PQR file with spaces between the fields and no chain letter, atoms N, CA, C, O and H, PARSE charges and radii, in Angstrom:
ATOM       1  N    THR     1      11.012   -2.995    1.122 -0.4000 1.5000
ATOM       2  CA   THR     1      10.261   -2.780   -0.089 -0.0000 2.0000
ATOM       3  C    THR     1      11.289   -2.934   -1.244  0.5500 1.7000
ATOM       4  O    THR     1      12.444   -2.552   -1.059 -0.5500 1.4000
ATOM       5  N    ALA     2      10.942   -3.438   -2.336 -0.4000 1.5000
ATOM       6  CA   ALA     2      11.749   -3.779   -3.491 -0.0000 2.0000
ATOM       7  C    ALA     2      12.201   -2.509   -4.353  0.5500 1.7000
ATOM       8  O    ALA     2      11.380   -1.607   -4.523 -0.5500 1.4000
ATOM       9  H    ALA     2      10.003   -3.749   -2.486  0.4000 1.0000
ATOM      10  N    SER     3      13.277   -2.429   -4.813 -0.4000 1.5000
ATOM      11  CA   SER     3      13.669   -1.418   -5.739 -0.0000 2.0000
ATOM      12  C    SER     3      12.847   -1.495   -6.996  0.5500 1.7000
ATOM      13  O    SER     3      12.595   -2.589   -7.500 -0.5500 1.4000
ATOM      14  H    SER     3      13.943   -3.161   -4.676  0.4000 1.0000
ATOM      15  N    PRO     4      12.389   -0.276   -7.557 -0.5600 1.5000
ATOM      16  CA   PRO     4      11.514   -0.278   -8.767  0.2800 2.0000
ATOM      17  C    PRO     4      12.271   -1.129   -9.934  0.5500 1.7000
ATOM      18  O    PRO     4      11.588   -1.723  -10.769 -0.5500 1.4000
ATOM      19  N    PHE     5      13.647   -1.175   -9.975 -0.4000 1.5000
ATOM      20  CA   PHE     5      14.325   -1.840  -10.963 -0.0000 2.0000
ATOM      21  C    PHE     5      14.879   -3.243  -10.654  0.5500 1.7000
ATOM      22  O    PHE     5      15.897   -3.694  -11.178 -0.5500 1.4000
ATOM      23  H    PHE     5      14.201   -0.692   -9.297  0.4000 1.0000
ATOM      24  N    SER     6      14.146   -3.865   -9.789 -0.4000 1.5000
ATOM      25  CA   SER     6      14.571   -5.222   -9.263 -0.0000 2.0000
ATOM      26  C    SER     6      13.794   -6.320  -10.099  0.5500 1.7000
ATOM      27  O    SER     6      12.567   -6.226  -10.120 -0.5500 1.4000
ATOM      28  H    SER     6      13.319   -3.498   -9.362  0.4000 1.0000
ATOM      29  N    PHE     7      14.359   -7.273  -10.738 -0.4000 1.5000
ATOM      30  CA   PHE     7      13.712   -8.249  -11.519 -0.0000 2.0000
ATOM      31  C    PHE     7      12.986   -9.201  -10.632  0.5500 1.7000
ATOM      32  O    PHE     7      11.832   -9.538  -10.894 -0.5500 1.4000
ATOM      33  H    PHE     7      15.356   -7.349  -10.721  0.4000 1.0000
ATOM      34  N    ARG     8      13.623   -9.640   -9.598 -0.4000 1.5000
ATOM      35  CA   ARG     8      13.121  -10.750   -8.820 -0.0000 2.0000
ATOM      36  C    ARG     8      11.568  -10.448   -8.229  0.5500 1.7000
ATOM      37  O    ARG     8      10.739  -11.353   -8.323 -0.5500 1.4000
ATOM      38  H    ARG     8      14.561   -9.366   -9.384  0.4000 1.0000
ATOM      39  N    PRO     9      11.255   -9.377   -7.720 -0.5600 1.5000
ATOM      40  CA   PRO     9       9.915   -9.256   -7.258  0.2800 2.0000
ATOM      41  C    PRO     9       8.948   -9.246   -8.354  0.5500 1.7000
ATOM      42  O    PRO     9       7.853   -9.797   -8.244 -0.5500 1.4000
ATOM      43  N    VAL    10       9.371   -8.557   -9.538 -0.4000 1.5000
ATOM      44  CA   VAL    10       8.445   -8.656  -10.765 -0.0000 2.0000
ATOM      45  C    VAL    10       8.340   -9.968  -11.313  0.5500 1.7000
ATOM      46  O    VAL    10       7.268  -10.282  -11.830 -0.5500 1.4000
ATOM      47  H    VAL    10      10.260   -8.109   -9.627  0.4000 1.0000
ATOM      48  N    TYR    11       9.311  -10.808  -11.280 -0.4000 1.5000
ATOM      49  CA   TYR    11       9.204  -12.194  -11.793 -0.0000 2.0000
ATOM      50  C    TYR    11       8.131  -12.969  -10.802  0.5500 1.7000
ATOM      51  O    TYR    11       7.236  -13.660  -11.290 -0.5500 1.4000
ATOM      52  H    TYR    11      10.181  -10.552  -10.860  0.4000 1.0000
ATOM      53  N    PHE    12       8.267  -12.825   -9.538 -0.4000 1.5000
ATOM      54  CA   PHE    12       7.286  -13.514   -8.778 -0.0000 2.0000
ATOM      55  C    PHE    12       5.936  -13.084   -8.870  0.5500 1.7000
ATOM      56  O    PHE    12       5.005  -13.887   -8.812 -0.5500 1.4000
ATOM      57  H    PHE    12       8.994  -12.264   -9.141  0.4000 1.0000
ATOM      58  N    MET    13       5.753  -11.674   -9.031 -0.4000 1.5000
ATOM      59  CA   MET    13       4.353  -11.202   -9.285 -0.0000 2.0000
ATOM      60  C    MET    13       3.777  -11.860  -10.438  0.5500 1.7000
ATOM      61  O    MET    13       2.633  -12.310  -10.378 -0.5500 1.4000
ATOM      62  H    MET    13       6.509  -11.021   -9.078  0.4000 1.0000
ATOM      63  N    VAL    14       4.489  -11.950  -11.490 -0.4000 1.5000
ATOM      64  CA   VAL    14       3.880  -12.607  -12.685 -0.0000 2.0000
ATOM      65  C    VAL    14       3.672  -14.080  -12.560  0.5500 1.7000
ATOM      66  O    VAL    14       2.652  -14.652  -12.945 -0.5500 1.4000
ATOM      67  H    VAL    14       5.418  -11.584  -11.539  0.4000 1.0000
ATOM      68  N    LYS    15       4.757  -14.693  -11.968 -0.4000 1.5000
ATOM      69  CA   LYS    15       4.648  -16.175  -11.824 -0.0000 2.0000
ATOM      70  C    LYS    15       3.534  -16.499  -10.810  0.5500 1.7000
ATOM      71  O    LYS    15       2.841  -17.483  -11.067 -0.5500 1.4000
ATOM      72  H    LYS    15       5.585  -14.228  -11.655  0.4000 1.0000
ATOM      73  N    ASN    16       3.296  -15.858   -9.787 -0.4000 1.5000
ATOM      74  CA   ASN    16       2.143  -16.048   -8.832 -0.0000 2.0000
ATOM      75  C    ASN    16       0.853  -15.510   -9.320  0.5500 1.7000
ATOM      76  O    ASN    16      -0.158  -15.657   -8.633 -0.5500 1.4000
ATOM      77  H    ASN    16       3.859  -15.059   -9.579  0.4000 1.0000
ATOM      78  N    ARG    17       0.821  -14.940  -10.381 -0.4000 1.5000
ATOM      79  CA   ARG    17      -0.351  -14.241  -11.029 -0.0000 2.0000
ATOM      80  C    ARG    17      -0.953  -13.259  -10.040  0.5500 1.7000
ATOM      81  O    ARG    17      -2.174  -13.251   -9.882 -0.5500 1.4000
ATOM      82  H    ARG    17       1.642  -14.822  -10.940  0.4000 1.0000
ATOM      83  N    ASP    18      -0.271  -12.540   -9.454 -0.4000 1.5000
ATOM      84  CA   ASP    18      -0.708  -11.415   -8.528 -0.0000 2.0000
ATOM      85  C    ASP    18      -1.071  -10.181   -9.382  0.5500 1.7000
ATOM      86  O    ASP    18      -0.306   -9.235   -9.574 -0.5500 1.4000
ATOM      87  H    ASP    18       0.720  -12.547   -9.582  0.4000 1.0000
ATOM      88  N    THR    19      -2.324  -10.296   -9.874 -0.4000 1.5000
ATOM      89  CA   THR    19      -2.756   -9.366  -10.997 -0.0000 2.0000
ATOM      90  C    THR    19      -2.994   -7.990  -10.272  0.5500 1.7000
ATOM      91  O    THR    19      -3.094   -6.981  -10.970 -0.5500 1.4000
ATOM      92  H    THR    19      -2.945  -11.064   -9.718  0.4000 1.0000
ATOM      93  N    GLU    20      -3.082   -7.909   -8.984 -0.4000 1.5000
ATOM      94  CA   GLU    20      -3.169   -6.529   -8.397 -0.0000 2.0000
ATOM      95  C    GLU    20      -1.752   -5.761   -8.513  0.5500 1.7000
ATOM      96  O    GLU    20      -1.680   -4.539   -8.385 -0.5500 1.4000
ATOM      97  H    GLU    20      -3.001   -8.728   -8.417  0.4000 1.0000
ATOM      98  N    GLN    21      -0.671   -6.553   -8.756 -0.4000 1.5000
ATOM      99  CA   GLN    21       0.567   -5.980   -8.794 -0.0000 2.0000
ATOM     100  C    GLN    21       1.018   -5.823  -10.197  0.5500 1.7000
ATOM     101  O    GLN    21       2.105   -5.290  -10.421 -0.5500 1.4000
ATOM     102  H    GLN    21      -0.729   -7.546   -8.860  0.4000 1.0000
ATOM     103  N    PHE    22       0.275   -6.241  -11.136 -0.4000 1.5000
ATOM     104  CA   PHE    22       0.717   -6.301  -12.575 -0.0000 2.0000
ATOM     105  C    PHE    22       1.121   -4.876  -13.096  0.5500 1.7000
ATOM     106  O    PHE    22       2.025   -4.702  -13.913 -0.5500 1.4000
ATOM     107  H    PHE    22      -0.608   -6.674  -10.954  0.4000 1.0000
ATOM     108  N    GLU    23       0.419   -3.948  -12.584 -0.4000 1.5000
ATOM     109  CA   GLU    23       0.816   -2.523  -12.894 -0.0000 2.0000
ATOM     110  C    GLU    23       2.221   -2.258  -12.779  0.5500 1.7000
ATOM     111  O    GLU    23       2.860   -1.735  -13.693 -0.5500 1.4000
ATOM     112  H    GLU    23      -0.315   -4.089  -11.920  0.4000 1.0000
ATOM     113  N    ARG    24       2.760   -2.630  -11.595 -0.4000 1.5000
ATOM     114  CA   ARG    24       4.195   -2.475  -11.334 -0.0000 2.0000
ATOM     115  C    ARG    24       5.009   -3.195  -12.412  0.5500 1.7000
ATOM     116  O    ARG    24       5.966   -2.649  -12.961 -0.5500 1.4000
ATOM     117  H    ARG    24       2.241   -3.054  -10.852  0.4000 1.0000
ATOM     118  N    ALA    25       4.567   -4.543  -12.723 -0.4000 1.5000
ATOM     119  CA   ALA    25       5.289   -5.252  -13.625 -0.0000 2.0000
ATOM     120  C    ALA    25       5.418   -4.588  -15.041  0.5500 1.7000
ATOM     121  O    ALA    25       6.445   -4.564  -15.718 -0.5500 1.4000
ATOM     122  H    ALA    25       3.790   -4.987  -12.277  0.4000 1.0000
ATOM     123  N    LEU    26       4.162   -4.038  -15.380 -0.4000 1.5000
ATOM     124  CA   LEU    26       4.150   -3.220  -16.649 -0.0000 2.0000
ATOM     125  C    LEU    26       5.176   -2.057  -16.655  0.5500 1.7000
ATOM     126  O    LEU    26       5.945   -1.870  -17.598 -0.5500 1.4000
ATOM     127  H    LEU    26       3.328   -4.058  -14.829  0.4000 1.0000
ATOM     128  N    GLU    27       5.137   -1.278  -15.526 -0.4000 1.5000
ATOM     129  CA   GLU    27       6.145   -0.170  -15.436 -0.0000 2.0000
ATOM     130  C    GLU    27       7.496   -0.638  -15.451  0.5500 1.7000
ATOM     131  O    GLU    27       8.334    0.056  -16.029 -0.5500 1.4000
ATOM     132  H    GLU    27       4.512   -1.430  -14.759  0.4000 1.0000
ATOM     133  N    PHE    28       7.835   -1.708  -14.904 -0.4000 1.5000
ATOM     134  CA   PHE    28       9.261   -2.279  -14.861 -0.0000 2.0000
ATOM     135  C    PHE    28       9.711   -2.683  -16.246  0.5500 1.7000
ATOM     136  O    PHE    28      10.840   -2.427  -16.666 -0.5500 1.4000
ATOM     137  H    PHE    28       7.155   -2.271  -14.435  0.4000 1.0000
ATOM     138  N    LEU    29       8.730   -3.365  -16.985 -0.4000 1.5000
ATOM     139  CA   LEU    29       9.042   -3.728  -18.331 -0.0000 2.0000
ATOM     140  C    LEU    29       9.315   -2.529  -19.363  0.5500 1.7000
ATOM     141  O    LEU    29      10.208   -2.506  -20.210 -0.5500 1.4000
ATOM     142  H    LEU    29       7.814   -3.573  -16.644  0.4000 1.0000
ATOM     143  N    GLU    30       8.320   -1.501  -19.101 -0.4000 1.5000
ATOM     144  CA   GLU    30       8.544   -0.383  -19.954 -0.0000 2.0000
ATOM     145  C    GLU    30       9.865    0.299  -19.636  0.5500 1.7000
ATOM     146  O    GLU    30      10.608    0.643  -20.555 -0.5500 1.4000
ATOM     147  H    GLU    30       7.595   -1.520  -18.413  0.4000 1.0000
ATOM     148  N    ALA    31      10.174    0.504  -18.378 -0.4000 1.5000
ATOM     149  CA   ALA    31      11.453    1.144  -17.896 -0.0000 2.0000
ATOM     150  C    ALA    31      12.735    0.340  -18.467  0.5500 1.7000
ATOM     151  O    ALA    31      13.735    0.881  -18.938 -0.5500 1.4000
ATOM     152  H    ALA    31       9.570    0.225  -17.631  0.4000 1.0000
ATOM     153  N    THR    32      12.530   -1.001  -18.342 -0.4000 1.5000
ATOM     154  CA   THR    32      13.735   -1.819  -18.809 -0.0000 2.0000
ATOM     155  C    THR    32      13.825   -1.694  -20.349  0.5500 1.7000
ATOM     156  O    THR    32      14.913   -1.609  -20.918 -0.5500 1.4000
ATOM     157  H    THR    32      11.718   -1.441  -17.959  0.4000 1.0000
ATOM     158  N    PHE    33      12.755   -1.685  -20.936 -0.4000 1.5000
ATOM     159  CA   PHE    33      12.873   -1.639  -22.511 -0.0000 2.0000
ATOM     160  C    PHE    33      13.339   -0.340  -22.932  0.5500 1.7000
ATOM     161  O    PHE    33      14.037   -0.271  -23.943 -0.5500 1.4000
ATOM     162  H    PHE    33      11.871   -1.754  -20.473  0.4000 1.0000
ATOM     163  N    SER    34      13.011    0.796  -22.221 -0.4000 1.5000
ATOM     164  CA   SER    34      13.504    2.079  -22.670 -0.0000 2.0000
ATOM     165  C    SER    34      14.993    2.254  -22.273  0.5500 1.7000
ATOM     166  O    SER    34      15.686    2.995  -22.971 -0.5500 1.4000
ATOM     167  H    SER    34      12.444    0.740  -21.399  0.4000 1.0000
ATOM     168  N    LEU    35      15.497    1.670  -21.276 -0.4000 1.5000
ATOM     169  CA   LEU    35      16.899    1.646  -20.891 -0.0000 2.0000
ATOM     170  C    LEU    35      17.793    0.709  -21.692  0.5500 1.7000
ATOM     171  O    LEU    35      18.941    0.975  -22.048 -0.5500 1.4000
ATOM     172  H    LEU    35      14.934    1.068  -20.709  0.4000 1.0000
ATOM     173  N    LEU    36      17.170   -0.351  -21.920 -0.4000 1.5000
ATOM     174  CA   LEU    36      18.071   -1.417  -22.677 -0.0000 2.0000
ATOM     175  C    LEU    36      17.206   -2.054  -23.789  0.5500 1.7000
ATOM     176  O    LEU    36      16.706   -3.174  -23.683 -0.5500 1.4000
ATOM     177  H    LEU    36      16.237   -0.567  -21.631  0.4000 1.0000
ATOM     178  N    PRO    37      17.063   -1.192  -24.936 -0.5600 1.5000
ATOM     179  CA   PRO    37      16.149   -1.572  -26.050  0.2800 2.0000
ATOM     180  C    PRO    37      16.624   -2.820  -26.819  0.5500 1.7000
ATOM     181  O    PRO    37      15.849   -3.448  -27.540 -0.5500 1.4000
ATOM     182  N    GLY    38      17.894   -3.159  -26.654 -0.4000 1.5000
ATOM     183  CA   GLY    38      18.467   -4.289  -27.374 -0.0000 2.0000
ATOM     184  C    GLY    38      18.358   -5.605  -26.752  0.5500 1.7000
ATOM     185  O    GLY    38      18.679   -6.645  -27.328 -0.5500 1.4000
ATOM     186  H    GLY    38      18.524   -2.649  -26.069  0.4000 1.0000
ATOM     187  N    LEU    39      17.845   -5.530  -25.427 -0.4000 1.5000
ATOM     188  CA   LEU    39      17.745   -6.742  -24.570 -0.0000 2.0000
ATOM     189  C    LEU    39      16.667   -7.714  -25.139  0.5500 1.7000
ATOM     190  O    LEU    39      16.835   -8.930  -25.231 -0.5500 1.4000
ATOM     191  H    LEU    39      17.584   -4.686  -24.959  0.4000 1.0000
ATOM     192  N    VAL    40      15.547   -7.045  -25.510 -0.4000 1.5000
ATOM     193  CA   VAL    40      14.459   -7.878  -26.092 -0.0000 2.0000
ATOM     194  C    VAL    40      13.941   -7.273  -27.434  0.5500 1.7000
ATOM     195  O    VAL    40      13.788   -6.060  -27.583 -0.5500 1.4000
ATOM     196  H    VAL    40      15.410   -6.057  -25.436  0.4000 1.0000
ATOM     197  N    ALA    41      13.696   -8.147  -28.345 -0.4000 1.5000
ATOM     198  CA   ALA    41      13.061   -7.591  -29.680 -0.0000 2.0000
ATOM     199  C    ALA    41      11.946   -6.805  -29.439  0.5500 1.7000
ATOM     200  O    ALA    41      11.142   -7.196  -28.593 -0.5500 1.4000
ATOM     201  H    ALA    41      13.821   -9.132  -28.224  0.4000 1.0000
ATOM     202  N    PRO    42      11.740   -5.700  -30.069 -0.5600 1.5000
ATOM     203  CA   PRO    42      10.526   -4.927  -29.969  0.2800 2.0000
ATOM     204  C    PRO    42       9.179   -5.773  -30.077  0.5500 1.7000
ATOM     205  O    PRO    42       8.260   -5.542  -29.291 -0.5500 1.4000
ATOM     206  N    ILE    43       9.078   -6.697  -30.999 -0.4000 1.5000
ATOM     207  CA   ILE    43       7.838   -7.453  -31.149 -0.0000 2.0000
ATOM     208  C    ILE    43       7.649   -8.415  -30.014  0.5500 1.7000
ATOM     209  O    ILE    43       6.508   -8.716  -29.663 -0.5500 1.4000
ATOM     210  H    ILE    43       9.824   -6.885  -31.638  0.4000 1.0000
ATOM     211  N    LYS    44       8.717   -8.918  -29.414 -0.4000 1.5000
ATOM     212  CA   LYS    44       8.556   -9.744  -28.100 -0.0000 2.0000
ATOM     213  C    LYS    44       8.044   -8.827  -26.964  0.5500 1.7000
ATOM     214  O    LYS    44       7.161   -9.185  -26.184 -0.5500 1.4000
ATOM     215  H    LYS    44       9.644   -8.673  -29.698  0.4000 1.0000
ATOM     216  N    HIS    45       8.612   -7.707  -26.921 -0.4000 1.5000
ATOM     217  CA   HIS    45       8.209   -6.837  -25.816 -0.0000 2.0000
ATOM     218  C    HIS    45       6.674   -6.441  -25.895  0.5500 1.7000
ATOM     219  O    HIS    45       5.935   -6.421  -24.911 -0.5500 1.4000
ATOM     220  H    HIS    45       9.329   -7.415  -27.554  0.4000 1.0000
ATOM     221  N    MET    46       6.296   -6.133  -27.172 -0.4000 1.5000
ATOM     222  CA   MET    46       4.927   -5.789  -27.305 -0.0000 2.0000
ATOM     223  C    MET    46       4.061   -7.001  -26.988  0.5500 1.7000
ATOM     224  O    MET    46       2.996   -6.846  -26.390 -0.5500 1.4000
ATOM     225  H    MET    46       6.896   -6.149  -27.971  0.4000 1.0000
ATOM     226  N    LYS    47       4.475   -8.170  -27.360 -0.4000 1.5000
ATOM     227  CA   LYS    47       3.643   -9.421  -26.987 -0.0000 2.0000
ATOM     228  C    LYS    47       3.553   -9.621  -25.538  0.5500 1.7000
ATOM     229  O    LYS    47       2.488   -9.985  -25.040 -0.5500 1.4000
ATOM     230  H    LYS    47       5.340   -8.295  -27.846  0.4000 1.0000
ATOM     231  N    ILE    48       4.678   -9.393  -24.773 -0.4000 1.5000
ATOM     232  CA   ILE    48       4.629   -9.608  -23.339 -0.0000 2.0000
ATOM     233  C    ILE    48       3.656   -8.631  -22.741  0.5500 1.7000
ATOM     234  O    ILE    48       2.732   -8.968  -22.001 -0.5500 1.4000
ATOM     235  H    ILE    48       5.543   -9.097  -25.178  0.4000 1.0000
ATOM     236  N    MET    49       3.947   -7.290  -23.142 -0.4000 1.5000
ATOM     237  CA   MET    49       3.009   -6.250  -22.598 -0.0000 2.0000
ATOM     238  C    MET    49       1.512   -6.477  -22.937  0.5500 1.7000
ATOM     239  O    MET    49       0.655   -6.231  -22.088 -0.5500 1.4000
ATOM     240  H    MET    49       4.698   -7.016  -23.743  0.4000 1.0000
ATOM     241  N    PHE    50       1.206   -6.918  -24.100 -0.4000 1.5000
ATOM     242  CA   PHE    50      -0.096   -7.261  -24.427 -0.0000 2.0000
ATOM     243  C    PHE    50      -0.706   -8.327  -23.661  0.5500 1.7000
ATOM     244  O    PHE    50      -1.880   -8.269  -23.295 -0.5500 1.4000
ATOM     245  H    PHE    50       1.902   -7.118  -24.789  0.4000 1.0000
ATOM     246  N    GLY    51       0.156   -9.414  -23.380 -0.4000 1.5000
ATOM     247  CA   GLY    51      -0.340  -10.545  -22.554 -0.0000 2.0000
ATOM     248  C    GLY    51      -0.634  -10.062  -21.108  0.5500 1.7000
ATOM     249  O    GLY    51      -1.663  -10.427  -20.540 -0.5500 1.4000
ATOM     250  H    GLY    51       1.110   -9.461  -23.678  0.4000 1.0000
ATOM     251  N    LEU    52       0.215   -9.288  -20.545 -0.4000 1.5000
ATOM     252  CA   LEU    52       0.033   -8.814  -19.170 -0.0000 2.0000
ATOM     253  C    LEU    52      -1.101   -7.961  -19.054  0.5500 1.7000
ATOM     254  O    LEU    52      -1.852   -8.078  -18.086 -0.5500 1.4000
ATOM     255  H    LEU    52       1.051   -8.991  -21.006  0.4000 1.0000
ATOM     256  N    LYS    53      -1.300   -7.114  -19.945 -0.4000 1.5000
ATOM     257  CA   LYS    53      -2.556   -6.238  -20.028 -0.0000 2.0000
ATOM     258  C    LYS    53      -3.759   -6.971  -20.073  0.5500 1.7000
ATOM     259  O    LYS    53      -4.716   -6.675  -19.358 -0.5500 1.4000
ATOM     260  H    LYS    53      -0.690   -7.019  -20.732  0.4000 1.0000
ATOM     261  N    THR    54      -3.770   -8.005  -20.949 -0.4000 1.5000
ATOM     262  CA   THR    54      -4.979   -8.884  -21.139 -0.0000 2.0000
ATOM     263  C    THR    54      -5.340   -9.593  -19.729  0.5500 1.7000
ATOM     264  O    THR    54      -6.515   -9.730  -19.388 -0.5500 1.4000
ATOM     265  H    THR    54      -2.992   -8.246  -21.530  0.4000 1.0000
ATOM     266  N    MET    55      -4.326  -10.008  -18.981 -0.4000 1.5000
ATOM     267  CA   MET    55      -4.516  -10.715  -17.769 -0.0000 2.0000
ATOM     268  C    MET    55      -5.128   -9.679  -16.731  0.5500 1.7000
ATOM     269  O    MET    55      -6.009  -10.007  -15.937 -0.5500 1.4000
ATOM     270  H    MET    55      -3.371   -9.897  -19.258  0.4000 1.0000
ATOM     271  N    VAL    56      -4.645   -8.536  -16.795 -0.4000 1.5000
ATOM     272  CA   VAL    56      -5.079   -7.438  -15.795 -0.0000 2.0000
ATOM     273  C    VAL    56      -6.689   -7.142  -16.056  0.5500 1.7000
ATOM     274  O    VAL    56      -7.474   -6.987  -15.120 -0.5500 1.4000
ATOM     275  H    VAL    56      -3.929   -8.270  -17.440  0.4000 1.0000
ATOM     276  N    CYS    57      -7.055   -7.088  -17.365 -0.4000 1.5000
ATOM     277  CA   CYS    57      -8.440   -6.864  -17.642 -0.0000 2.0000
ATOM     278  C    CYS    57      -9.405   -7.943  -17.457  0.5500 1.7000
ATOM     279  O    CYS    57     -10.604   -7.742  -17.652 -0.5500 1.4000
ATOM     280  H    CYS    57      -6.417   -7.214  -18.125  0.4000 1.0000
ATOM     281  N    GLU    58      -8.955   -9.065  -17.094 -0.4000 1.5000
ATOM     282  CA   GLU    58      -9.884  -10.347  -16.961 -0.0000 2.0000
ATOM     283  C    GLU    58     -10.768  -10.183  -15.735  0.5500 1.7000
ATOM     284  O    GLU    58     -11.575  -11.062  -15.434 -0.5500 1.4000
ATOM     285  H    GLU    58      -7.981   -9.228  -16.935  0.4000 1.0000
Protein backbone atom coordinates (compact mmCIF):
# COMPACT_ATOMS: atom_id res chain seq x y z
CA THR A 1 0.00 0.00 0.00
CA ALA A 2 1.26 3.47 -0.82
CA SER A 3 2.25 6.06 1.72
CA PRO A 4 -0.34 8.85 1.99
CA PHE A 5 2.41 11.33 1.08
CA SER A 6 3.81 9.51 -1.92
CA PHE A 7 3.55 11.46 -5.15
CA ARG A 8 3.85 8.58 -7.61
CA PRO A 9 0.54 6.78 -6.84
CA VAL A 10 -1.32 10.09 -6.89
CA TYR A 11 0.22 11.00 -10.24
CA PHE A 12 -0.86 7.69 -11.77
CA MET A 13 -4.38 8.00 -10.30
CA VAL A 14 -4.84 11.32 -12.06
CA LYS A 15 -3.01 10.30 -15.24
CA ASN A 16 -5.15 7.18 -15.60
CA ARG A 17 -8.28 9.13 -14.66
CA ASP A 18 -9.09 6.75 -11.82
CA THR A 19 -11.94 8.93 -10.57
CA GLU A 20 -12.76 6.49 -7.77
CA GLN A 21 -9.39 7.40 -6.23
CA PHE A 22 -9.52 11.17 -6.84
CA GLU A 23 -10.55 11.77 -3.23
CA ARG A 24 -7.11 10.49 -2.17
CA ALA A 25 -5.49 12.78 -4.72
CA LEU A 26 -7.39 15.75 -3.31
CA GLU A 27 -6.30 14.85 0.23
CA PHE A 28 -2.69 14.55 -0.94
CA LEU A 29 -2.80 17.95 -2.66
CA GLU A 30 -4.34 19.63 0.40
CA ALA A 31 -1.74 18.10 2.72
CA THR A 32 1.12 19.01 0.40
CA PHE A 33 -0.11 22.57 0.03
CA SER A 34 -0.48 23.00 3.79
CA LEU A 35 3.00 21.59 4.47
CA LEU A 36 4.75 23.35 1.56
CA PRO A 37 2.69 26.45 0.75
CA GLY A 38 5.43 28.03 -1.37
CA LEU A 39 5.71 25.02 -3.67
CA VAL A 40 2.74 26.05 -5.82
CA ALA A 41 1.09 29.45 -6.12
CA PRO A 42 -2.27 29.53 -4.30
CA ILE A 43 -4.20 30.34 -7.48
CA LYS A 44 -2.65 27.34 -9.27
CA HIS A 45 -3.50 25.12 -6.31
CA MET A 46 -7.12 26.30 -6.43
CA LYS A 47 -7.33 25.65 -10.18
CA ILE A 48 -5.96 22.12 -9.81
CA MET A 49 -8.32 21.35 -6.94
CA PHE A 50 -11.30 22.76 -8.83
CA GLY A 51 -10.41 20.72 -11.92
CA LEU A 52 -10.16 17.48 -9.97
CA LYS A 53 -13.40 18.15 -8.10
CA THR A 54 -15.11 18.82 -11.42
CA MET A 55 -13.89 15.48 -12.78
CA VAL A 56 -15.16 13.66 -9.69
CA CYS A 57 -18.66 15.11 -10.07
CA GLU A 58 -19.03 14.07 -13.73
